[in-house]
C-alpha positions, 0 to 999 in steps of 0.5 A, a space after each residue: 199892912 201888905 203882905 211885903 210890909 209884914 214880912 218885912 217888919 218880921 225880918 227887921 225884929 229878927 235881924 234887930 234880935 240876930 244883933 242884939 245876942 250878937 252885941 251881948 255875945 262878945 263876939 266878933 261877928 264873923 265868929 258870932 254868924 258862924 256859931 249861929 250859922 247866920 250869914 255875915 253880909 246878911 249881918 252886916 247889911 241889917 246892921 247898917 239898915 237899921 242903924 239908918 234910922 238912929 240919930 246920927 249924933 245924941 249924947 249919952 249919960 253913961 254913970 261910973 263908980 269911980 274906985 278909991 283912990 289909988 296912985 297907981 290906978 294912974 298907971 295905964 295898963 290897955 290902950 284901945 285905938 277904934 279906927 281913928 275915931 275913939 281912943 280908950 286908955 285903961 288903968 289897973 284896977 277898972 270897972 270891966 262893967 263900964 269898960 262894957 257899957 262904953 264899948 257898947 255905947 261906941 258901937 251904935 255910932 
C-alpha cells in the first residue's frame, strides 16, 4: 500500500467515524460541525463519498413493537415531510425508538 493509499484509508476511517457520531448526536450537520469544529463542507463531501459504495437499493427490516390498540392512536399528531421522497405520519403514543430507527434507515439512502 502506498503512502497516498494509507492516508486515504485513514481519512475514510476518520470521516466514517465523524458521520456516525453526527448521526448519533441527533444534531443538524451544521450544528454538529460547529460544536466539534469540523468543516461542514468536508462532512458533506465525505458523506457523499462514503455513500457511493453503498447499494443504491436494498430492503431493510425494521421490527415494530406495536402498542396496545387504542382508538386515539389513529389521530395523527405529527407529520414529517422529507423532500418529495418521504411522508411519515406519527400518531400519539408512538415509540420514539422506532421513529429514530426509521429516520436513520432513510438517511442511509
